[in-house]
C-alpha positions as CSV (number, residue, x, y, z in Angstrom):
1,M,25.6,19.4,-16.1
2,E,23.5,19.9,-12.9
3,K,24.1,17.4,-10.1
4,I,21.4,16.5,-7.7
5,I,22.5,14.9,-4.5
6,H,20.4,12.8,-2.0
7,D,21.2,10.6,0.9
8,A,19.0,7.8,-0.5
9,V,17.6,7.3,-4.0
10,I,14.9,4.7,-4.4
11,V,14.1,3.5,-7.9
12,G,10.4,2.6,-8.3
13,A,7.3,4.1,-6.8
14,G,5.3,1.0,-6.3
15,I,4.3,-0.1,-2.8
16,A,7.8,-1.5,-2.1
17,G,9.6,1.7,-3.3
18,L,7.2,4.0,-1.4
19,R,7.4,1.9,1.7
20,A,11.3,1.9,1.5
21,A,11.2,5.7,1.2
22,I,9.0,5.9,4.4
23,A,11.4,3.5,6.2
24,A,14.4,5.6,5.2
25,A,12.7,8.8,6.4
26,E,11.8,7.1,9.7
27,V,15.5,6.6,10.4
28,S,15.9,10.4,10.7
29,N,14.0,13.5,9.8
30,R,17.2,14.9,8.4
31,I,17.6,12.2,5.6
32,D,17.0,13.4,2.1
33,V,15.2,10.7,0.2
34,A,14.4,10.8,-3.5
35,V,12.0,8.4,-5.3
36,V,12.5,8.0,-9.0
37,S,9.8,6.3,-11.2
38,K,9.2,6.0,-14.9
39,L,5.4,5.8,-14.1
40,Y,3.0,7.9,-12.1
41,P,2.7,6.0,-8.7
42,V,-0.9,4.9,-9.2
43,R,0.2,3.2,-12.5
44,S,2.9,1.1,-10.7
45,H,2.8,-2.7,-10.8
46,S,1.6,-2.8,-7.2
47,V,-1.6,-1.1,-8.2
48,C,-2.0,-2.7,-11.6
49,A,-1.2,-6.3,-10.5
50,Q,-3.9,-8.8,-11.4
51,G,-4.8,-9.7,-7.8
52,G,-3.4,-6.7,-6.0
53,T,-0.9,-7.3,-3.2
54,A,-0.6,-10.6,-1.5
55,A,0.0,-11.9,2.1
56,A,-1.0,-14.9,4.1
57,L,-3.6,-13.0,6.3
58,R,-6.5,-15.4,6.8
59,E,-7.3,-18.9,7.7
60,G,-6.5,-21.1,4.6
61,D,-3.8,-18.7,3.3
62,S,-0.4,-20.3,2.9
63,Y,3.1,-18.8,3.4
64,D,4.4,-21.7,1.3
65,L,2.0,-20.9,-1.6
66,H,2.8,-17.2,-1.4
67,A,6.5,-18.0,-1.5
68,W,6.0,-20.4,-4.4
69,D,4.0,-17.8,-6.3
70,T,6.7,-15.2,-5.7
71,V,9.5,-17.4,-6.8
72,K,7.5,-18.6,-9.9
73,G,6.6,-15.0,-10.7
74,S,10.3,-14.1,-10.7
75,D,11.0,-16.8,-13.3
76,F,12.9,-18.6,-10.6
77,L,15.5,-15.8,-10.3
78,A,14.4,-14.6,-6.8
79,D,16.7,-15.3,-3.9
80,Q,14.6,-17.9,-2.0
81,D,16.0,-16.8,1.5
82,V,14.8,-13.2,0.7
83,V,11.4,-14.5,-0.5
84,E,11.0,-16.5,2.7
85,F,11.8,-13.3,4.7
86,F,9.5,-11.2,2.5
87,V,6.6,-13.7,2.9
88,G,7.0,-13.7,6.6
89,Q,6.9,-9.9,6.8
90,A,4.1,-9.3,4.3
91,P,1.1,-9.7,6.6
92,K,2.5,-7.1,9.1
93,E,3.3,-4.7,6.2
94,I,-0.1,-5.1,4.5
95,I,-1.9,-4.4,7.8
96,T,0.3,-1.3,8.3
97,L,-0.4,-0.1,4.8
98,E,-4.1,-0.7,5.3
99,H,-4.1,1.3,8.5
100,W,-2.4,4.2,6.6
101,G,-5.3,4.1,4.2
102,C,-3.7,2.4,1.2
103,A,-6.0,0.5,-1.1
104,R,-5.0,-3.1,-1.9
């Protein structure tokens, strides 16, 4: 059996997986990163989600409602401390992705 070895293996090629791969590669240009997906990246949940990606970016947007939607969408299985961190980071990450040319 052939063995394939990488420094980091990321499962999932949605926005989160691809962003994680970029973050890993930013650590060092010598890191070997693999992204594994059962779908072609443009068919990932990130692209196919009903409303696209979400972040509290504009006046009237709510961190609390974004957090609630995330927790509810996880069938209440999400770690709420992680969701709080995620919701706080989402605006900066969405703006970064937009500057890179990613559609949302």
